[in-house]
C-alpha positions as CSV (number, residue, x, y, z in Angstrom):
1,M,-0.7,7.7,-15.1
2,A,-2.0,7.9,-11.6
3,K,-5.7,7.3,-11.0
4,K,-7.3,9.3,-8.3
5,T,-10.7,9.1,-6.5
6,R,-11.7,11.6,-3.8
7,L,-15.0,11.1,-2.1
8,G,-16.6,11.7,1.2
9,K,-18.9,14.1,3.0
10,P,-18.3,17.9,3.0
11,T,-15.1,19.0,4.6
12,Q,-16.9,21.8,6.5
13,N,-18.8,21.6,9.8
14,G,-20.3,24.6,11.5
15,G,-18.3,27.0,9.3
16,T,-15.0,25.2,9.9
17,D,-13.2,24.4,6.8
18,Y,-11.0,21.3,7.1
19,R,-9.6,21.0,3.5
20,A,-6.2,22.7,4.1
21,T,-5.6,20.6,7.3
22,I,-6.7,17.3,5.6
23,E,-4.3,18.0,2.7
24,E,-1.4,18.8,5.1
25,L,-2.2,15.4,7.0
26,R,-2.2,13.6,3.7
27,R,1.1,15.2,2.6
28,L,2.8,14.2,5.9
29,A,1.5,10.6,5.5
30,R,2.7,10.2,2.0
31,E,6.0,12.0,2.3
32,P,8.1,9.0,3.3
33,F,7.1,7.3,0.1
34,E,7.7,10.1,-2.4
35,T,10.9,10.3,-4.3
36,S,12.6,13.2,-6.2
37,E,11.6,13.5,-9.9
38,E,15.0,14.9,-10.6
39,L,16.7,11.9,-9.1
40,Q,14.5,9.5,-11.1
41,Q,15.4,11.2,-14.3
42,L,19.0,11.0,-13.5
43,H,18.7,7.2,-12.7
44,S,17.0,6.7,-16.1
45,R,19.7,8.7,-17.9
46,I,22.5,6.6,-16.2
47,A,20.7,3.3,-17.1
48,T,20.3,4.3,-20.7
49,E,24.1,5.1,-20.9
50,R,24.9,1.8,-19.5
51,E,22.7,0.0,-22.0
52,L,24.4,1.7,-24.9
53,S,27.8,0.7,-23.5
54,Q,26.8,-2.8,-23.2
55,G,25.4,-3.0,-26.7
56,R,28.6,-1.6,-28.2
57,I,30.6,-4.2,-26.3
58,L,28.5,-7.0,-27.7
59,E,28.7,-5.7,-31.1
60,R,32.5,-5.6,-31.1
61,I,32.7,-9.1,-29.6
62,A,30.4,-10.4,-32.4
63,Q,32.4,-8.8,-35.1
64,Q,35.7,-10.2,-33.9
65,T,34.5,-13.7,-33.2
66,H,32.1,-14.0,-36.1
67,V,29.3,-15.2,-33.8
68,D,25.7,-15.3,-35.2
69,L,23.9,-13.2,-32.6
70,K,20.6,-13.6,-34.5
71,L,20.6,-17.3,-34.1
72,I,21.5,-17.1,-30.4
73,S,18.8,-14.5,-29.7
74,E,16.0,-16.6,-31.4
75,E,17.0,-19.5,-29.2
76,V,16.9,-17.3,-26.1
77,R,13.4,-15.9,-27.0
78,R,12.1,-19.5,-27.5
79,R,13.3,-20.6,-24.1
80,N,12.0,-17.4,-22.5
81,A,8.6,-18.1,-24.0
82,E,8.5,-21.5,-22.5
83,K,9.7,-20.3,-19.1
84,R,7.1,-17.6,-19.0
85,R,4.3,-20.2,-19.8
86,Y,5.4,-22.5,-16.9
87,V,5.7,-19.6,-14.4
88,T,2.3,-18.1,-15.3
89,E,0.6,-21.5,-15.0
90,A,2.1,-22.2,-11.6
91,L,1.3,-18.7,-10.2
92,T,-2.2,-18.8,-11.5
93,R,-2.8,-22.2,-9.7
94,L,-1.1,-21.1,-6.5
95,E,-2.8,-17.7,-6.4
96,S,-6.2,-19.3,-6.8
97,Q,-5.5,-21.6,-3.8
98,A,-4.4,-18.5,-1.8
99,V,-7.5,-16.7,-2.6
100,E,-9.7,-19.6,-1.4
101,R,-7.8,-19.6,2.0
102,A,-8.1,-15.8,2.3
103,N,-11.9,-15.8,1.7
104,A,-12.3,-18.6,4.3
105,Q,-10.3,-16.6,6.9
106,K,-12.2,-13.3,6.0
107,S,-15.5,-14.9,7.0
108,R,-14.0,-16.4,10.2
109,F,-12.4,-13.1,11.4
110,H,-15.5,-11.0,10.8
111,R,-17.6,-13.7,12.6
112,I,-15.3,-13.5,15.6
113,R,-15.4,-9.8,15.5
114,A,-19.2,-9.7,15.5
115,Q,-19.4,-12.0,18.4
116,Y,-17.0,-10.0,20.4
117,L,-19.1,-6.7,19.8
118,N,-22.3,-8.5,20.7
119,T,-20.8,-9.7,23.9
120,F,-19.0,-6.5,24.9
121,G,-20.6,-3.8,22.9
122,D,-22.6,-2.4,25.7
123,Y,-19.6,-2.2,28.0
124,L,-17.5,-0.6,25.3
125,G,-20.2,1.9,24.5
126,A,-20.6,2.9,28.2
127,Q,-16.9,3.7,28.5
128,D,-16.8,6.0,25.3
129,G,-15.6,9.4,26.4
130,K,-14.4,8.2,29.7
131,T,-11.8,5.6,28.8
132,Q,-11.7,5.9,25.1
133,L,-12.5,8.4,22.2
134,K,-13.7,6.6,19.1
135,F,-13.4,7.9,15.5
136,R,-16.2,6.1,13.6
137,D,-17.5,7.9,10.6
138,P,-15.0,9.4,8.1
139,I,-15.8,12.9,6.7
140,F,-13.5,12.5,3.7
141,W,-11.7,9.6,1.9
142,S,-9.6,9.3,-1.1
143,G,-7.6,6.7,-3.1
144,D,-4.6,7.2,-5.6
145,A,-3.3,4.5,-7.7
146,R,0.1,4.6,-9.5
147,P,1.1,1.9,-11.9
148,G,4.7,1.0,-12.1
149,A,6.7,2.5,-15.0
150,C,9.9,1.2,-16.9
151,T,13.1,3.2,-16.4
152,Y,15.6,0.9,-18.2
153,S,15.5,-2.0,-20.7
154,G,18.7,-3.8,-21.5
155,T,17.2,-6.1,-24.1
156,G,20.2,-5.8,-26.4
157,F,20.2,-8.6,-29.1
158,W,18.4,-11.1,-26.9
159,S,14.8,-10.2,-27.1
160,P,12.5,-7.6,-28.6
161,W,11.3,-4.7,-26.6
162,I,8.0,-5.6,-24.8
163,G,6.8,-2.9,-22.4
164,P,5.6,-3.8,-18.9
165,N,2.0,-4.7,-18.1
166,S,1.2,-2.6,-15.1
167,E,-2.1,-2.4,-13.3
168,A,-3.2,-0.4,-10.2
169,S,-6.5,0.4,-8.5
170,A,-7.4,1.9,-5.1
171,E,-11.2,1.6,-4.8
172,I,-12.9,2.6,-1.6
173,A,-16.5,1.8,-0.4
174,Q,-18.7,2.2,2.5
175,S,-19.7,-1.0,4.4
176,V,-23.2,-2.1,3.8
177,D,-23.8,-4.4,6.8
178,S,-21.9,-2.5,9.7
179,P,-20.4,1.0,10.3
180,G,-16.9,1.2,8.6
181,M,-15.1,1.4,5.2
182,W,-13.8,-1.1,2.7
183,L,-10.4,-0.5,0.9
184,Y,-9.7,-2.6,-2.1
185,P,-6.1,-1.9,-3.3
186,R,-4.7,-3.9,-6.1
187,L,-1.3,-3.8,-7.9
188,Y,0.1,-6.1,-10.6
189,I,3.2,-5.9,-12.7
190,D,4.6,-8.1,-15.4
191,S,7.9,-6.5,-16.3
192,N,8.3,-8.3,-19.6
193,S,11.4,-6.8,-21.2
194,C,12.0,-4.0,-18.7
195,D,15.0,-4.6,-16.5
196,D,14.4,-1.7,-14.0
197,M,11.1,-0.1,-12.9
198,R,9.6,2.4,-10.6
199,P,7.3,0.7,-8.2
200,G,3.5,0.6,-8.5
201,M,1.8,2.1,-5.6
202,T,-1.6,2.8,-4.1
203,F,-2.5,5.3,-1.3
204,Q,-5.9,5.2,0.5
205,D,-6.8,7.4,3.4
206,L,-9.8,8.1,5.5
207,T,-10.2,11.3,7.6
208,Y,-12.4,11.3,10.8
209,R,-13.5,14.3,12.8
210,M,-14.6,14.6,16.5
211,D,-15.7,17.4,18.8
212,P,-13.2,18.3,21.6
213,P,-13.9,16.4,24.8
214,T,-15.6,18.1,27.7
215,T,-12.5,17.4,29.9
216,S,-9.0,17.1,28.6
217,F,-8.2,13.5,27.7
218,G,-4.8,11.8,28.1
219,V,-4.1,9.1,25.5
220,N,-1.9,6.2,26.4
221,S,-2.6,3.8,23.6
222,V,-4.2,3.5,20.2
223,R,-6.4,0.8,18.7
224,V,-7.2,0.6,15.0
225,D,-10.2,-1.5,14.1
226,L,-8.8,-3.2,10.9
227,I,-9.2,-6.6,9.3
228,G,-7.5,-7.3,5.9
229,N,-7.5,-10.4,3.7
230,G,-5.6,-10.4,0.4
231,I,-3.1,-12.3,-1.5
232,A,0.5,-11.4,-2.7
233,S,2.9,-13.1,-5.1
234,S,6.4,-12.6,-6.5
235,H,8.5,-14.4,-9.1
236,F,12.0,-13.0,-9.9
237,G,13.0,-12.4,-13.4
238,D,16.4,-12.1,-15.0
239,P,18.4,-9.3,-13.1
240,P,20.0,-6.5,-15.1
241,G,23.8,-6.4,-15.6
242,W,26.1,-9.4,-15.7
243,F,27.0,-12.0,-13.2
244,T,24.3,-10.9,-10.8
245,K,21.3,-12.5,-9.1
246,P,18.3,-11.1,-7.0
247,S,18.8,-11.0,-3.3
248,P,16.1,-13.0,-1.3
249,L,16.6,-10.6,1.5
250,Y,15.6,-7.5,-0.3
251,E,12.2,-6.1,0.6
252,H,10.5,-5.3,-2.8
253,S,6.9,-5.0,-1.7
254,F,5.0,-3.9,1.3
255,V,1.7,-2.8,2.9
256,T,1.8,-0.1,5.6
257,L,-0.5,1.6,8.0
258,D,0.0,5.2,9.2
259,V,-2.2,7.2,11.5
260,Y,-2.0,11.0,12.0
261,I,-4.0,13.3,14.3
262,A,-4.6,17.0,14.4
263,Q,-6.4,19.3,16.8
264,Q,-7.2,23.0,16.6
265,V,-5.6,24.6,19.6
266,S,-6.3,28.3,20.2
267,G,-7.2,28.7,16.5
268,E,-4.1,27.0,15.2
269,W,-3.9,23.3,13.9
270,H,-1.4,21.1,15.7
271,L,-0.5,17.9,13.9
272,W,1.1,14.7,15.3
273,P,2.2,11.2,13.9
274,L,0.2,8.7,16.0
275,L,1.5,5.3,14.7
276,S,3.2,3.6,11.8
277,D,3.2,-0.2,11.2
278,K,4.1,-2.6,8.4
279,L,1.3,-5.0,7.8
280,F,3.1,-7.0,5.1
281,A,6.7,-7.2,3.8
282,G,7.5,-9.1,0.6
283,K,11.0,-10.6,0.3
284,G,12.1,-13.2,-2.2
285,E,9.7,-15.3,-4.2
286,Y,6.3,-16.4,-2.8
287,V,2.5,-16.8,-3.2
288,S,0.9,-16.2,0.0
289,Q,-2.1,-14.9,1.8
290,V,-1.9,-11.5,3.4
291,R,-3.7,-11.4,6.8
292,C,-4.0,-8.2,8.8
293,V,-6.0,-8.4,12.1
294,L,-5.5,-5.4,14.4
295,S,-8.9,-5.1,16.0
296,G,-7.6,-6.4,19.3
297,Q,-4.1,-4.9,19.2
298,T,-3.0,-1.6,20.7
299,Y,-0.1,0.8,20.1
300,S,1.5,2.8,22.9
301,S,1.1,6.6,22.8
302,N,1.6,9.7,24.9
303,L,-0.8,12.4,23.8
304,L,-3.1,15.0,25.4
305,I,-6.4,16.0,23.8
306,R,-7.4,19.4,25.0
307,N,-10.9,20.5,26.0
308,P,-12.3,23.8,25.1
309,E,-11.3,25.5,28.4
310,A,-7.6,24.6,27.5
311,G,-8.0,26.1,24.1
312,G,-8.9,22.8,22.4
313,G,-11.2,22.7,19.3
314,D,-12.2,20.1,16.8
315,F,-9.8,17.3,16.1
316,L,-9.2,15.1,13.1
317,C,-7.6,11.6,12.6
318,L,-6.2,10.4,9.2
319,V,-5.7,6.7,8.5
320,Q,-3.5,5.8,5.5
321,V,-3.0,2.3,4.0
322,A,-0.2,2.3,1.3
323,C,0.8,-0.7,-0.9
324,S,3.8,-0.9,-3.1
325,V,5.2,-3.5,-5.5
326,L,8.5,-3.8,-7.4
327,P,9.3,-6.5,-9.9
328,I,13.0,-7.6,-9.9
329,G,14.5,-8.1,-13.4
330,S,13.0,-8.6,-16.8
331,D,10.2,-11.2,-17.0
332,A,9.4,-10.7,-13.4
333,L,5.8,-10.9,-11.9
334,V,4.6,-9.3,-8.7
335,R,1.2,-8.7,-7.2
336,I,-0.6,-7.4,-4.1
337,D,-4.3,-7.9,-4.4
338,F,-7.1,-6.9,-2.0
339,G,-9.6,-6.4,-4.9
340,A,-13.3,-6.7,-4.4
341,S,-13.7,-8.8,-7.4
342,G,-12.0,-11.6,-5.6
343,G,-14.1,-11.2,-2.5
344,L,-11.1,-9.8,-0.6
345,G,-10.5,-6.4,1.0
346,I,-9.4,-4.4,4.0
347,Y,-12.0,-3.4,6.5
348,V,-11.4,-0.3,8.6
349,G,-14.0,0.2,11.4
350,G,-12.3,3.3,13.0
351,V,-9.7,4.4,15.5
352,A,-9.9,4.4,19.4
353,L,-7.8,6.6,21.6
354,I,-7.6,4.9,24.8
355,G,-6.7,6.5,28.1
356,G,-8.7,8.7,30.6
357,S,-9.9,12.1,31.5
358,V,-7.2,14.5,33.2
């Protein structure tokens, strides 16, 4: 079951109600990741029918050849238990090393960022409103966590049914030592006997508000102040079906950043996608640190923010970070972890629209 947390300041300002617009921005940002429930149910039905067909084939083969399937299945279970123990021990050790590296990089990146702001902070502040518009303090934020769910298990004679162990959390907290927000997405799935699963996902979004500029503002690039340190790991299990193996090229896990903007123009809200970027793409098997440093990076844009004389009113900016993991096969393990308990996390300091008055 999905876990939801919605926090933030009131979504009204000077009599303006932003709730409907924020929900529309959130819907647009999440739309590429949503799937049809009807198609998911159809997929589960087809998978179940395939499992029944395979079971009947095995039963007929066993009857005709007088093979002791019980003895074979017990041996398979013993070997699987040994394999799981080796894999768990190796991943635990490697993930611990990745956490140590991530924490060391986290301190370094934030130290560099602080030195940069101390050196150039006055200059950047003097330019605000002339060469950039900066979204700093969110008025609303939310986090949704959706654990992975099993859609098909082809255990047959070989192993007892053991459901997947799936964990998901999407905590958000305000920074205590500087303006900004911390995101702590965490996903983990041990597929156990499940051959095919729906991915585990987290969605975290921050919504900012700003008054319209005194003169219309042309945006030519966008900068997101974001620094993230986490870990990711993947171990393939036994794939479903016969004579198949997982592809090392298939992207089964990811972390994405999406930014949308909305301005009220002549009483009507106009919404635009601002940028979309993949911060991490998981392919094959790995244990790695996930590093995201965007504070000095810009994205090209072509956008006009209207002033009141041109009909422009308040405008909003939504930042969404989405994470997804999908185990491949039974006895597979997969993780994306930016959890606060490990000293990790994704820091979002705001969004700057860079350009000039027009």
